[in-house]
C-alpha positions as CSV (number, residue, x, y, z in Angstrom):
1,X,-16.5,-4.1,-7.5
2,X,-18.2,-0.8,-6.6
3,X,-17.3,2.3,-8.7
4,X,-17.8,5.9,-7.9
5,X,-20.0,7.8,-10.3
6,X,-21.7,11.2,-10.3
7,X,-25.3,10.7,-9.2
8,X,-28.1,11.3,-11.7
9,X,-30.9,11.3,-9.1
10,X,-29.3,13.0,-6.0
11,X,-27.7,16.1,-7.2
12,X,-27.7,19.8,-6.4
13,X,-24.9,21.0,-8.8
14,X,-23.0,18.1,-10.4
15,X,-24.1,15.1,-8.4
16,X,-20.6,14.6,-6.9
17,X,-21.8,14.6,-3.2
18,X,-24.7,12.4,-4.1
19,X,-22.4,10.0,-5.9
20,X,-20.0,9.9,-2.9
21,X,-23.0,9.3,-0.6
22,X,-24.2,6.4,-2.8
23,X,-20.7,4.9,-2.9
24,X,-20.2,5.0,0.9
25,X,-23.9,4.3,1.6
26,X,-24.2,7.6,3.6
27,X,-26.8,10.3,3.4
28,X,-25.6,12.8,0.8
29,X,-26.7,15.7,3.1
30,X,-23.9,14.7,5.5
31,X,-21.4,14.6,2.6
32,X,-22.5,18.1,1.5
33,X,-22.3,19.5,5.1
34,X,-18.8,18.0,5.6
35,X,-17.7,19.5,2.3
36,X,-18.9,22.9,3.3
37,X,-17.3,22.8,6.7
38,X,-14.0,21.6,5.2
39,X,-14.2,24.3,2.5
40,X,-14.7,27.0,5.1
41,X,-11.9,25.7,7.4
42,X,-9.4,25.5,4.5
43,X,-9.9,29.0,3.3
44,X,-12.7,28.5,0.7
45,X,-10.6,28.4,-2.4
46,X,-9.0,24.9,-1.9
47,X,-12.4,23.4,-1.2
48,X,-14.0,24.9,-4.3
49,X,-11.0,23.9,-6.5
50,X,-11.2,20.3,-5.1
51,X,-14.9,20.2,-5.9
52,X,-14.4,21.4,-9.5
53,X,-11.5,18.9,-10.1
54,X,-13.4,16.0,-8.5
55,X,-16.5,16.8,-10.6
56,X,-14.4,16.7,-13.7
57,X,-12.6,13.5,-12.8
58,X,-15.4,11.4,-11.5
59,X,-17.3,9.8,-14.5
60,X,-21.0,10.1,-15.1
61,X,-23.0,6.9,-14.4
62,X,-23.3,4.9,-17.7
63,X,-26.7,4.6,-19.1
64,X,-28.5,1.3,-18.9
65,X,-29.4,0.0,-22.4
66,X,-32.9,-1.3,-22.7
67,X,-33.4,-4.3,-24.9
């Protein structure tokens, strides 16, 4: 089962859009562009609040333990 995590490698701020891109196997630049457009169309504040909430809710990727 796939799980959504914040990306450690593909991130600009928190790794949220990179993680969404990895989950859906889509380029993270498209996710970022869509998020900006949606944020501008909804009056800026709802999009920013949604980003902050999502960044706090989505867990960080667990570290792989080396033996």
